C-alpha positions as CSV (number, residue, x, y, z in Angstrom):
1,M,193.0,-41.0,-9.6
2,T,191.4,-39.6,-6.5
3,D,188.7,-41.1,-4.3
4,T,186.7,-37.9,-3.9
5,D,184.8,-38.2,-7.2
6,P,185.5,-41.6,-8.7
7,A,182.6,-41.4,-11.1
8,A,184.2,-38.4,-12.8
9,A,187.7,-39.9,-12.7
10,R,187.1,-43.3,-14.2
11,P,186.8,-43.8,-18.0
12,A,183.4,-44.7,-19.4
13,A,182.7,-48.4,-20.0
14,A,182.8,-47.9,-23.7
15,T,186.5,-46.9,-23.5
16,R,187.6,-49.7,-21.2
17,T,189.0,-53.1,-22.0
18,V,188.8,-56.2,-19.9
19,A,190.5,-59.5,-20.5
20,V,188.8,-62.8,-19.5
21,T,190.7,-66.0,-19.4
22,G,188.9,-69.3,-20.3
23,A,186.3,-67.2,-22.2
24,S,185.2,-69.8,-24.7
25,R,183.0,-71.9,-22.5
26,G,181.1,-72.1,-19.2
27,L,181.4,-69.2,-16.7
28,G,184.0,-67.5,-18.9
29,A,181.7,-67.3,-21.9
30,A,178.9,-66.0,-19.7
31,M,181.1,-63.3,-18.2
32,A,182.5,-62.2,-21.5
33,L,179.0,-61.8,-22.9
34,E,177.8,-59.9,-19.9
35,L,180.8,-57.5,-19.9
36,A,180.3,-56.9,-23.6
37,A,176.6,-56.2,-23.0
38,R,177.7,-53.5,-20.5
39,G,179.7,-51.7,-23.2
40,L,183.2,-52.9,-22.4
41,T,185.7,-54.2,-25.0
42,V,186.3,-57.8,-24.0
43,G,189.5,-59.7,-24.7
44,C,188.4,-63.3,-24.9
45,L,191.4,-65.5,-24.1
46,S,191.3,-69.2,-24.6
47,R,193.5,-72.1,-25.7
48,K,191.7,-72.2,-29.0
49,G,191.6,-68.5,-29.5
50,I,187.9,-68.5,-30.5
51,G,184.8,-66.9,-29.2
52,S,181.9,-68.6,-27.3
53,E,181.4,-72.2,-28.1
54,E,177.9,-72.1,-26.5
55,G,175.9,-70.7,-29.4
56,P,175.8,-67.7,-31.6
57,V,176.8,-64.3,-30.2
58,P,174.6,-61.2,-31.1
59,A,176.4,-59.1,-33.7
60,E,176.4,-56.0,-31.5
61,L,178.2,-58.0,-28.7
62,A,180.6,-59.8,-31.1
63,A,181.8,-56.4,-32.3
64,R,183.1,-55.7,-28.8
65,M,184.9,-59.0,-28.4
66,V,188.5,-59.7,-29.4
67,T,189.5,-63.3,-29.5
68,I,193.1,-64.2,-28.7
69,A,194.8,-67.6,-28.2
70,C,196.3,-68.0,-24.8
71,D,197.6,-70.8,-22.6
72,V,197.4,-69.8,-18.9
73,D,199.9,-72.6,-18.0
74,D,202.5,-70.6,-20.0
75,P,203.5,-67.2,-18.5
76,Q,205.0,-66.0,-21.8
77,S,201.7,-66.9,-23.6
78,L,199.9,-64.7,-21.1
79,R,202.2,-61.8,-21.6
80,S,202.0,-62.1,-25.3
81,A,198.2,-62.3,-25.3
82,L,197.7,-59.3,-23.1
83,A,200.3,-57.3,-25.1
84,A,198.4,-58.1,-28.3
85,L,195.1,-57.1,-26.7
86,V,196.5,-53.8,-25.6
87,E,198.0,-53.2,-29.0
88,R,194.6,-53.7,-30.6
89,T,192.4,-51.8,-28.1
90,G,194.7,-49.2,-26.6
91,G,194.8,-50.3,-23.0
92,L,193.8,-52.8,-20.3
93,H,191.6,-51.7,-17.4
94,A,190.5,-55.0,-15.9
95,L,191.3,-58.7,-15.8
96,V,189.0,-61.7,-15.0
97,N,191.0,-64.8,-14.1
98,N,188.5,-67.5,-14.9
99,A,190.5,-70.3,-16.6
100,G,190.8,-73.4,-14.4
101,I,190.7,-77.2,-14.3
102,H,189.2,-79.8,-12.0
103,R,190.6,-83.2,-11.2
104,Q,189.6,-85.4,-8.4
105,G,190.4,-88.8,-6.8
106,R,191.1,-90.6,-3.6
107,S,193.9,-88.8,-1.8
108,E,195.9,-91.9,-1.0
109,S,196.2,-92.8,-4.7
110,F,195.9,-89.4,-6.4
111,E,198.9,-88.9,-8.7
112,P,201.2,-86.1,-7.6
113,D,201.5,-85.0,-11.2
114,D,197.7,-84.4,-11.3
115,F,197.9,-82.5,-8.1
116,A,200.6,-80.3,-9.6
117,A,198.7,-79.8,-12.8
118,V,195.7,-78.4,-10.9
119,L,197.9,-76.1,-8.9
120,R,199.7,-75.0,-12.0
121,T,196.6,-73.9,-13.8
122,N,194.4,-72.8,-11.0
123,A,196.9,-71.0,-8.8
124,L,200.1,-70.4,-10.7
125,G,198.1,-69.5,-13.8
126,V,196.2,-66.8,-11.8
127,F,199.4,-65.4,-10.4
128,A,201.1,-65.3,-13.8
129,A,198.1,-63.6,-15.4
130,C,198.1,-61.0,-12.6
131,Q,201.8,-60.4,-13.2
132,A,201.2,-60.1,-17.0
133,A,198.4,-57.6,-16.5
134,H,200.2,-55.5,-13.9
135,P,202.2,-53.2,-16.2
136,H,199.2,-52.5,-18.4
137,L,197.0,-51.7,-15.4
138,V,199.7,-49.3,-14.1
139,A,199.8,-47.7,-17.5
140,A,196.0,-47.2,-17.4
141,G,196.2,-45.5,-14.1
142,G,194.8,-48.5,-12.2
143,G,192.1,-51.1,-12.6
144,V,190.6,-54.2,-11.1
145,I,191.5,-57.9,-11.2
146,V,188.7,-60.4,-10.4
147,N,190.0,-63.8,-9.6
148,I,187.5,-66.6,-9.8
149,G,187.8,-68.9,-6.8
150,S,185.4,-71.4,-5.3
151,H,183.5,-72.0,-2.1
152,Y,185.6,-75.2,-1.9
153,D,188.4,-72.9,-0.7
154,K,187.2,-73.3,2.9
155,M,185.6,-76.7,2.8
156,G,186.8,-80.2,3.3
157,V,185.6,-82.2,0.3
158,K,186.3,-85.8,-0.3
159,Y,188.5,-86.6,-3.3
160,N,189.1,-82.9,-3.9
161,A,192.3,-82.0,-2.1
162,A,194.0,-80.6,-5.2
163,Y,191.1,-78.4,-6.3
164,C,190.4,-77.2,-2.7
165,A,194.0,-76.3,-2.2
166,S,194.2,-74.5,-5.5
167,K,191.2,-72.3,-4.8
168,A,192.4,-71.6,-1.3
169,A,195.6,-70.3,-3.0
170,V,193.5,-68.0,-5.2
171,G,192.2,-66.3,-2.1
172,A,195.7,-65.9,-0.6
173,I,197.0,-64.6,-3.9
174,T,194.1,-62.1,-4.0
175,R,194.8,-60.8,-0.5
176,C,198.5,-60.4,-1.0
177,L,198.3,-58.6,-4.4
178,A,195.5,-56.4,-3.1
179,V,197.8,-55.1,-0.3
180,E,200.9,-54.9,-2.4
181,W,199.3,-53.1,-5.4
182,A,196.8,-50.9,-3.5
183,R,198.9,-47.7,-3.8
184,Q,199.0,-48.3,-7.6
185,D,195.2,-48.1,-7.7
186,I,194.9,-51.7,-8.6
187,R,192.2,-53.6,-6.8
188,V,192.1,-57.4,-6.6
189,V,189.1,-59.4,-5.4
190,D,188.1,-63.1,-5.3
191,V,184.7,-64.2,-6.5
192,A,184.0,-67.7,-5.2
193,P,180.9,-69.4,-6.7
194,G,179.2,-72.3,-5.3
195,F,177.6,-75.0,-7.4
196,T,176.8,-73.3,-10.6
197,L,175.0,-74.8,-13.6
198,T,176.9,-74.5,-17.0
199,D,176.9,-76.5,-20.2
200,L,180.1,-78.1,-19.0
201,N,178.6,-79.7,-15.9
202,R,174.9,-80.0,-16.8
203,S,174.8,-83.8,-16.9
204,H,176.4,-84.0,-13.5
205,M,174.1,-81.4,-12.0
206,D,171.0,-83.1,-13.5
207,D,171.9,-86.4,-11.8
208,P,168.9,-87.2,-9.5
209,R,171.1,-88.0,-6.5
210,F,173.2,-84.9,-6.9
211,R,170.1,-82.7,-7.5
212,A,168.6,-84.0,-4.2
213,F,171.9,-83.1,-2.4
214,I,171.8,-79.6,-3.9
215,E,168.2,-79.1,-2.8
216,R,169.1,-80.1,0.7
217,A,172.4,-78.2,1.0
218,I,171.6,-74.9,-0.6
219,P,169.0,-72.7,1.1
220,R,167.9,-71.4,-2.3
221,G,167.2,-75.0,-3.2
222,R,168.9,-75.0,-6.6
223,P,172.4,-74.5,-8.1
224,G,173.4,-71.1,-9.3
225,E,173.1,-70.0,-13.0
226,A,176.1,-68.8,-15.0
227,W,174.4,-65.5,-15.7
228,E,174.1,-64.8,-11.9
229,V,177.9,-65.1,-11.4
230,A,178.5,-63.2,-14.6
231,R,176.3,-60.3,-13.5
232,F,178.1,-60.1,-10.1
233,V,181.5,-60.1,-11.7
234,A,180.4,-57.5,-14.3
235,A,179.1,-55.2,-11.6
236,I,182.4,-55.3,-9.8
237,V,184.3,-54.5,-13.0
238,V,181.9,-51.8,-14.2
239,E,181.3,-50.0,-11.0
240,D,185.0,-49.6,-10.1
241,I,184.6,-49.0,-6.3
242,P,188.0,-47.8,-5.1
243,F,187.7,-48.9,-1.5
244,L,186.7,-52.5,-2.4
245,T,189.7,-54.7,-2.5
246,G,191.2,-57.9,-1.1
247,E,188.0,-59.7,-0.2
248,T,186.6,-63.0,-1.2
249,F,182.9,-62.8,-2.1
250,Y,180.9,-66.1,-2.0
251,I,178.0,-66.4,-4.4
252,D,176.6,-69.8,-3.4
253,G,172.9,-69.4,-2.6
254,G,173.7,-69.3,1.2
255,Q,175.2,-72.8,1.3
256,A,178.4,-71.8,3.2
257,I,176.5,-70.0,6.0
258,A,173.9,-72.8,6.3
259,N,176.3,-75.7,6.8
């Protein structure tokens, strides 16, 4: 692959496969649908091994979606899931590391096992998925990994030490792998959403007190929508810009720069 004419060098979207972890609900489901809408074959990885739980999927998109059971807490499960996806589709050209968990509590009484569980899924799970994808991306001549972080990665948030630490780790993993794998034409970026409305958090987001906080804190005056994050991630995957790697991109309605 050369950088002189990347549009000519990269395969068309219709011949590319992307894996999305945590693809059955929330942001993962939105990203899987957006990627399929742009013509990619989408490996939808989730614990249940099913498609979107958020309503029916149009037939033309469902035809481009491959559902595979996968537990991101288990490196062998990740390796097996990606190998199965490659066997069914012929290759892997991109990975979106979306699966994650959130637990919070007062730091003086937060259980160490809960802290470890958040780090295991949100940080170790990301690293293990990148490892599992690496040989397949090398075989494809390169590709892109999009890790889903959070704007909490650089904030001090009460009761969220574990989550904040795990998302800061995602940024660090992204930078290290981007440097280490650059000569293999593997790009790694971190997309860090702010408060984003999904079916998973709608009741919390609709709480009047929290909504008032959102309206004050975010210059846009509202939380993000899942489709907005999905569109940004899909653009990164589909456009395949060779010089774009290692960065964390915040999509938070301007909150981080305003506070």
